[in-house]
C-alpha angles and dihedrals in degrees: 000000000000113000116245117255115261110241114184091201088063102028105043124066093212089066093061127088141149128227115248093020131097111209131192116220142156115242115201122222113284138182126228144183102241141189122182134212147141140228137050108339090209094061106021114107089200089061093056091043090052090057091046089054099047099052100055089053093043092052091045088057092047095051092046090050091047092052088051089056104263116096128187142170112258104254123244123274114265134190139199112210131190144158136184089251120041089215086072084075106027104042117351093043089199099174094182085071096051126113120199145186117198115211141190117189117245110214112247094244092061120078141193092281091057089049091049090052094049092046091052090048091053092048090051089057092046091244124140115047092206102040089130088064097045114113142162116258123198107203122196104182099155113173112029142165117220141172138175120254118200115195142035119345092241090061091065091086094084093047090051092048090054091048098049100032102035116015100042097046092044090057096039093248133138133196117263104173142023130291112277126199128188115198106215091174126062101249089205092062110022118088111241095252092053099049114125116207129173111220115204134184125184112225145175 
């Protein structure tokens, strides 16, 4: 019998969230493909290039793993976002001041050698305009609060204000890491009002 494909959106608790509910959870250490950048994601060519770099390597990893007998669904795109002033996210929404790190999860049974091979294969095909900037990121978030946002990205501001100004103080929590988003919907296909995004904040 062929083993079922692993799908982190179904198999891992940290990829589950409900709209309108903030949930505390512990996120174990995980490893990601990562590309960094800064500026407005809607206008920055480096942002688009980062996405175009991550996916060829991610699919190379998937196909190599499948050929070795363990198949999986390529995980959803994720992003870490930060700015010198939190208001750049929660009220001003000044995207020109944002910094970001785009991520794609690497399954735990794959290691750096597998990533090197997939990166070399992408380079040989001329895929990935920012392969020189691609790196592995080990993320140790630990205790987090997360929720599901349904709708346009620019409507996240109200949810983030409630998180930082209401939920965290009410539960005697404070942020310890940067804002993390998990894009459950394909932004190229989903209408803005139907986009499903997990919003996560590491806390203590």
